C-alpha positions, 0 to 999 in steps of 0.5 A: 911917407914923404910929404911936401906942401903945394901952394895953390894961388887963385885970383879969387874963389871959383863960383856959380852965379846967376845972370840974365843970360843963365848961369856962369860957372867961373873956375879959377886957375892956379899957376900952370904950364901952357905952350907959352910957358908958365902962367900964374892964371892960365885961361883955357876955355870960355863958352856955353856948355851943351849939357850944363847939369851933367857937366856940373855933376861930373865935376862934382864926382871928380871933386868927390874923389879928390876929397875922399879916402876909401881906406883909413877914412879918418883923414880927408883928401884935399888936393884940388882937381887938375884940368888940362886943355888938349885943344879939342877937350877939357880933362878934369883929373883927381886922385883919392887921398888914399891913392887907390882911385883915379878919376877923370872927367873928359868934356869932349868937343861936342860937350863944349859946344864946339868952342875953342879950347886952349892948351895947358895944365893947371889946378882949378879951385873947387871950394865948399860953397861951389860944391854946394851950389853945383849940387843944388843946380837943377833945370835946363838953364844955359850955363857959361863955363869960364876956366881961367880969369875973365878975358879983360882981367888976364893982363890986369891981375895984380896978385893972388887973394886966395891961397890954399896950401895942400899936402902932396904925398909922394905916393900920390905923385907915383900913383898918377904914373902907376895908374897910367901904366896899369891902364895901358894894359887894359882892354874893353871887357864889357859894355852896357846900355845906360839903363843896364848900367843904372840897374847894375850899379844900384845893385852893387853891395856898398862895401867889401868885407875885409879879408874876403876875396874881391868881387869879379864881374863878367858880361852875361847878355846885356848885363854884368853878372857878379862871380867869385871866380875870375874866368875868361873875360872877367873884370875885378871889382875890388871895393864896390863902394869906390864906384860911388862917385859915378852915382853923381851922373847915373841918371844921365848915363848913356852907357857903361864900359868896363876895362881890365887886363887879361885875368890871371886869377889874382886881384887886378886894377880896372877902369869903369867909364860912364858915357854921358852926352858929350862927356866921359867919366872914368874911375880907375880902381887899384887892385885892393881898397887898402892898396894904393897905386903907388906901390905897384912897381910898373914904372920901375923898369923904365926908371932903372934905365939910363936910356929911358932918361935920355929918351924921355928928354927927346920924346918930351920935345915932341909932345904938343898937348896932343889929346892922343899920342901915338907911340908909333908916330913918336918912334918915327919922329924920334928914330927910337924903337916902339919899346924905347918910346913906351919906356920914355912915356912911362918915365914922363908919366912919373913927372905927370907929363903924360896920362893914358885914356882907355877909351881912346887907347892912347896917351895924352899930354899934360904938365903937372907941376911936379919935380921931374926927378921926385918920384925917382928919388923917393921910390923906396925900391929904386933907391934901395936898388941903386944903393945895392949897385953902389955897394957892389952887392951884385955878383955873378956865380954859376947859374945865377946871381947873388945879391948881398943885402945886409947880413943876408944873401939872395939868389936872383935867377932869370927865366923867359926874360923874367927875374925871380928872387928868393926874398920875401917880396918875391915870394909874396907878390911873384912879380905882380907888383914889379921887381924887388930891389934885388932883381932891380939891382941885377937889371941895373948891373947887367945894363951897365955891363952891356953899355960898357961892352 
């Protein structure tokens, strides 16, 4: 697994302080992008929170996921959460160290007391003393939230005094994009009241025995009923213990919404959204606790097209830190088809430039500090497929296509616009985790031939 080190430079540690007018939560920001360009310490928000204790617990939940590994737990995660200002809300995001859980806290306009919110994306410092202070917080005292440096200090900061160096595995970067692609296929499958959500989540098993079939749930009246059979309307719950971060805010819950794809009998990703006063906390789970999002292959088709690369550059110009991005509007503005816009958004997702919100059923704009081509360069199947194309390993003969890889020959056939292959990857996954490298190489050759014609 390829790793790099990302340096996060903060002007000072984030802290929770008591003042004469209440509590002050100062979240310090690292370098980030805003409409004005790159800034060392951008400032996104300053104002009183409508529900301070709930916001503190929600932020802790996101930090819990950032520090957790739900598979092979020997090494903790370490990446500070990401915050995006979208004008009408703040979004705090994190990914688990194992790459299988994506967490996001949306503090909506009503949760921010209607105060003005800036635009941009950066990391925020969530250190151990701050976590301890937030976890001890109780009562209803007002809390002033500052995301970024104090107003008088914005132009006077002379340099960073706190620096964190965190490992940044390539699969975490790919995971952000794959989670977005998976979420875009979800529909609302179940909805519970706050009381029923508490009852359901507290009754879940704490772990999933290795080797056992995943747990499924289906709405039955006002609650969710566990089942071993993925019938109509069922949602997969792989690794119930991966929902533990929701317990931080459980007593404040006003409801629980569950999202997932149309069940096909096999384990799948799902999203669990806790609704809170003025906020939403969402956990998106990969199809298996031992399986991170990075290998799902949902972005490969978009990465393999030259059109998507050019289209992504065009669409990127039209993004404006919007909290809701409508592909139809982008299609009208760009002159591209809706399918090409979605492929471009998928490609932008591999650079962390867009995410997907299941509650709004819409994409949103953010700007993570990642190399735009890095996910493509280090995607094993994509790299292998490009190598096969460069070696002229793809040849059309009769009713199919032969791909020579090493000393072996594989047959790739098309049925209903889907490609199948005789390789082990296809036999094991049947296209559920994206195309194999042989099918991907065939797609590239065919598109190249079509473009040449």
